[in-house]
N, C-alpha and C positions, 0 to 999 in steps of 0.2 A: 076397223082402222084400230092406230101402234098405241093402245095410253097405255103411263104405264108396267106394262106387263111381259114378256118378251111373247110377239107372232112373226113367223114365218111366213111364206106362203112357196105350197110347192111344184110345182111348175111338171107333168107331165107330160103323156100322149093323148091328146084331147079330152083332156081332166088334169083338173089343179084340185087342187090342196091348204084349209087351211091351217094348221098344228104349228104347237107351243115350242117345237123343239123338233131338231134333225131327225133319232131316229121312227118316232111317230109314226114318216110319211120313203123310212128307209125300202119296205116290201109295195113298192107303187113306182118310186122313182129316186134318184139321187142329184140332180134341180133343185135350187129354190131359191127364192130371193126371200134377204132382210129387211125390218120393216124398223124404219126407225121413226121415234119417236113424234109417236104427232102425222102421220104418214098414214095414205090410206088405197089402201086394192081395191078396184075394181075388178070380181075376176068374174070370168064364160069362162065353157068347159072348154072353149078353143083360144083363149088368149087371158093374157094378164094388165090393164091399165095403170100406173100410176101416180096421183100426185099429190098436191101438200092443204095442207088446210085452205088457202085461194082461191083451190080448184083448180093450181098452176100443174101443170107435163115434168113428172117423173121419170129420168130418163135411170134405168138400177140394170146392172150386170146377175147374170147369173151368178150363180153361187154349188159345182162343185161340192157334193158332202165324200173327205173319207173316209167316212165310217164302211166298215165289208159287212159288205150286208148276215156273209158265213160268223160275223157277233151278233148280227142280233136273232139268232137261230138256237137252241139249243146249244145241240155241235152233246147228242146224248143223254147228257140230263133232266135224273123229270122235270124240274125244274128251273128257271133262269135261278134264279136265286143261288144253291146248293153248284148251277158253272157263277155265277159270278166269287163265291165263296173261297174252293177252287182257282182262282183266276189270278188271288191275290198275289202269292210270289210273283206274278210274270208282269199283271200292272205294278206297283214297287219298285220292281225292277230297273223298267222300263220306266217311272219318272220322277229316280235316282242319280239314274249312272249315267244319264248325260250332262247334272249338275256335280260333280263329283272330278276335278277336274285335280291333277297332283296328287292326289289324297287327301282333299279339303274338299269343303265345299265350294259349290260357284255356282249364285245369285249373277249378274253383273251382267248374264242376255237378258234384262229384261229395267235395269236400268241398280239394283240393289250392288250397288259396289261399296268394297271395303268401308270409306269415306265419307255415305252415307248411311251405313249400317248405326256407324259412329255415336253418330247425331242425333238423334230419333229419343226422345226427350223419354216418349211415350208410348204406349202399341196399343189401340185395340180394332179385337177380334170381332165384328160382327159377320154371325151366321142365325142359320139356321134350324131345326130337331138333329140331327146326326152331326153334321158339317161342325153344330157350337161346340159338339163335345168333342169332338178334332182342335176344333179350339179352347175348350180347355184343357186340355194333352197342352198344347200349345203354349199358353199362361202359365202355366206350372213347369215347367223345361225349358219357358226362355230367364224366367224370374227367377230362377236356379241358375242356371248358369251364363245367363248374359246379366245376372242382376237392374233391369227394368223391368218398369210398373208396366205391368200389359189387365185394360181393364175386357173380356165379358160380353158382347152385348147379344142380346134376339131381337134377330135385325127390327121382326117389331117393334119394335122398345125405343130403340137406338133412337128414331128422329124425335122424337117424348121428351125424350128429360134431358132436352135439352144440352147435351157432353162439352165438356169445356176442351177443347181439341184447337189444338192454337198450326201454326205450323211448320212445329219444329212436331211433329206427332208425326204419324203414321198409322192411318185404317188402312186394316183386309179383313177385301171382305171373301168371307167364303162361302160358293156356291156351285151347286147343279149345274140352274140354268141363269138366270139374272137379279134378285133382290137387292138396286136401282138405289130405292132413296135415302139410305145407309151413303153410298158416294154418296152426294148429288148436297148431302148439310155434308158432307166432314171436304170442298172443296167449296161452298159457301165460305166454311173458317179458313184455308189457305191455306190444311195440312196433304198431301201427297196419300194417292189412294192406289196399295196393292188389295190383285185378288186372284185367290187360287182354282182355276175351274177350270173340267172336264171340254165344257163346248166349245168348241173354236168358232169364233164369228156370235158370238153370243152375249149377248146390251151392253150388259156388264166391262168386257171383255175390254169394248170400245169406247166403249167413258172415265176406262178405270188409265189411269198412267204406270205403269205397269201390271203386264200380267202372269203369271206360271202354272203352265199348263196342267195337271194332271195328264201321263196317259192309259187312261183308263178301257177307257175303247167306251163302246152305248152301252149300259148300263139298264137296266129293260126291269128289272124286279122294280114292281115300287118301295120295296122298301131298302134302303146303303147299301151295301156294304164293303167293297171295293171302292168304293167313290173313300168313304171312314179312312182309307189304309192309305192311301194315296197319301189326303189328304193333312192326316198325320208326319208320314213320311215328308211328307214338303214342312214339314213346324217344325222336328229333325232337322234335314239340313239347317234354317234358318235361324234356327236356336242356335246349333253350332259355333255355324262366319257371325255370326254376329256376339259373339261374350269374346269370341276369337278376334273382331274389330274394335270396343272396348278392355282387351287387354286382360278378361278375369279370366281365357286358357288361351294358356303359350299354343304353335302348333306342334307339342308333339301333338298335347291333349287332343286338344282339336283331329288329328291326325288320326286319333289310335279311336274317338269315337265317331267316329267318319267310319271310319275299318268294323265299325261292330256296325253302323246300319245298313254296311253294302254288305252283313252277311245274313242279314233278318228278311230275306226270299228263300233261301236255302231253307232258316229256322220255320219258317211258316210250313210250309211243309212237310218236315219236323210233324210241327201241331201235329199238322191236321190226322198225328195218324189218337189222338183221341175219338175220331168222329161218332166209331162205337160206341165208349161210353157216353158219350154224349145226347146219343141216341138210348141209349139204357135210364137217365135221368129223366129226360123230357117224358120218357113209359109213366115215370111219376109226379108229372106235372097236372097231365093233359084233366085230370078231373079234378082238380085245385077249380075255388075260386076264389082266390087273387096269392100275392104270393106278395115272395119285401125283395129287395138289393142293396147290402152296404159291401161297406168297401171305406178307405180311406185314400186320401192323397191322389196320387192317379190309379187305384182304385177304386178310387170317389168317383172319376169321370168315368173310366168303364162303366162303374151299374151304371151306370142314366143309359150306356148309351142297349147294355144289355136290357134294362128294365126295359124303351122305350120301341126294341128289338123285339122280344115278347108281345109285347097287350099292339100292337096294330097290325099283326100279323097273324096272332093265336087265338084274343079279345079277352086273354086271357088279364084279370086287372093286373099291379104292376108296377109299383113303386122302389125309384129307388134311395136313398137312404142315409149319409154321413154317418158311418155306422155310430163316431159319438154322441147320434145328435140321438139317437134312439129310447134315451130316457132321459126328455122333452118334451113326449107325448104318444112320442110310432110302438112303442112296445107294448101298448096298450092294445092292440092293433091282433098282437097275435094273438093264435088260439090250439090248442091239438089236431096236429097236422096240417099248417100251413108251409110250405116251406122256405124258405131263405137259405138266398142264396149272401155266400160271402165273398166274393173276394178278396184273394189275401195272396198276392205274390211281393208286395214291399218288405222286405225285408226290414226296414225298421222299426214299423206300418204295427207286424207281423202282432205280436204280442198282446196291441190293443184292437184291434183287428179278432184276434182272435175268442178275448173273451169277453164282448161285444155277442160272437157265434154264442156264447158259453151261454150269456142273459136269453135270446134266443132256443136255446135250446132246452135251459130252466124252468122256460115256461110252453117244452111240450113243440116245440119251429124243429119242422123237419131239414135238418140243415147240408148244403149241399156249396162245396169248400170249391171255387178252381184257384188256384193255388201254385206254387212253384215243384216239381220231379224234387222230390225227398225229403218235400215240408212235412216234416213229423205233430203231429193233434196228440194233450191227453185221450184213452181211450171212452167212448163214451160221447163223447163234444161233430165230430161230423159224423151223418152217414152213409154221402157215399165224397170225393176227394176225382174234381178230372186236372192232376198235372197237366201242366205243359213246360216243355225246354227255360230251363233255369238259364237267365239271362242280369246285367243289372241294374239295377234297377228302374232309374231314366230309361230305360226299350220298351216293359213289359209290356207292352200296352201293344204294340204294336200282332203281338204273340196272346194276351190273354184275350183279346176281341173271337179270336177265331172260338171259340167253348161255346159262350156268348152270344154268338149270332149261328153255330147250330142246333143248342138250347134252344133257340125261338126257330127254327129251320124245324126240326125233325123235333116241337108237339107241335108244328095247329099240318103237318101231315097228317100227323099220326089221329086229330082230330079233323081231317077230313075238309076243311079249309083250303080258299082260295088263293096259296100260298102264292104268290105274285101280285092279286088286282086283292089284295085286298077289299075290304068294303069303305063308302064312305071317302077314300083315298081316290089322288092321280099325281105324278110320276112330278110330272113342272105340277108345281105352282105357283098362278097367275092370277090368286088375288092377293090380300095384308093376312 
């Protein structure tokens, strides 16, 4: 029975399956049925029957997945996670290219017209885990460019705080599979819901008013990488078009920003050249009991993502903090040799972030900077620096995330752990 969480029925030859998402059954069949809320499937090896809660029969159309089985294979890479990190340039290109028309972002495919974007009073971005960090990047960029208030909520907290939503607001649900409670709450308050999802036919996509599909292809590794990048790229398109719709940037500036975003896939390829340095830095982390990630502004959102990646697969305790918060308690954790990763790509905040790195260095930290090419630090402040190509600040998260993902990956590999299937975790989360 389908109750709240996503559920599909895989239709095989003399065998049938239950799963929470399509990639789980690709090895056996491409055919599947979607269960709606409160529908029941009776499954036997040779047939599947459907009914509602009153036992009335339901006829269902079989769906055929367009996911490529090859995409669910490692393709020569040692792990799915590494493969998916390297798939990011193509995933971003496939997601943004159809949504750039005559040099301008165009999200009208789902009903996000200039008129609609102009009239939204406030945005709520609701997500979990990595998707929530993509939402935080969205918040910074939308507020900066479109001057529209954005609230980012963890999905499991959203409905319990009784948020003040009006019909003039837009609720954006960012998900890999389908957190639907937030969607129902938004509809109850009369607001429109835009879902940003990777899985066609997912419950969240079917129940939303508008859907933007991120064309990342299947992501097999539990630790999300390419999904994060494509979710961020959609947030940028939304920010640029909304800023233009509300008159905060003109057409020339909108085209300039959009052109810069269109260059990102090629620059991500160039960013991958830091892989060897990331592997070396990872060798310094494998004996750490605990470490900190710090950053300011967009770098803080990325430090949260970097910390999550590391802890979920390497099992090293890791926390991320807004760098300016260190002296409000956290700096007491710093001891001799403790690694601290400072994400420092935002030009206007660089001086302040560096001063925070100096503070932890003076307490004995082993300091690692993730920064733009050519960033200079005073002697003795940084033990290791991982440089990424320099872009304008607002777009840096698209590049900064690459070394953070690679550090988590190589730390886990060097510890001899299962990169793609960390303990206690699953790809599709079916409980709140």
